[in-house]
N, C-alpha and C positions, 0 to 999 in steps of 0.2 A: 439545552442551549448554554454555552459558557456565559459567565457573568460579564466578562470584559467585552464590551461592544466591539473593540478593535479586532477581536478574533472571530467575529460572527461570519465574515465572508469565507474564512478558511474552513469553517465547519458546514458550509452550505452543501446541498446535494451536488450541485454542479462542480464545486471545488473538490469534493471527495471523489467524484467520478473521474475528474481530471488527474488527481493524484494517483488513483489506481491505474489509469491509463499510462501514466509516466512510469510507474512501477513495472508494468508489463513490458514496456520498451526496455527498461534497464535490465530486466531479467534475461533478455536475449544475449547480453554481453556482460555477465557478472564480473569477469576479470577487469573490465574497464570501468563499469559503473560502481562496483563495490570494492574495487582493489582486492579482489579475491584470487586465490590460487588458480592456475590453469585447470580446466575441467570441472570447476565448481558448478553445482546445480542450485537452482533457486526453486523453492516451493512457495506457491501462493495459494491462499484459500480465501474465499469470500462467501458471504451469505447476504442475499438480497431480499428485501421485503417482497413477498409473493404477489401482493396486490399493487403496490406503487413502484416497485423496482429500485428503491433507494438502497444504498449499501448499509447493512446492519452490522456486519463484522468484516474485518479484513486482517489477514496475517501474511507476512512475508518472512521466510527463513532463508538465509544464504548459508547453505550447508558448509560445514568446515570453518565457519567464522562465528563471531558473537553478534552478528548483525541480524537482529530479528525485530520486527515491529508487530504489534497487535493493537488493533483499534476496535472499539465497540461503540 
């Protein structure tokens, strides 16, 4: 858990699932969402806890750009 209490909501399971959901929507139109060149593909990888289902890792790569995020 982050030390700054003001960031706790952002790191909640609900917030993280919402962010991943938005990322999935954005990946449908990478030219618009990421200002990427036409025909750009987005790779998304996630690992979820097998017992509780919360996101353990998430990665998004917009091919052909330097737009990559990785969270653990």
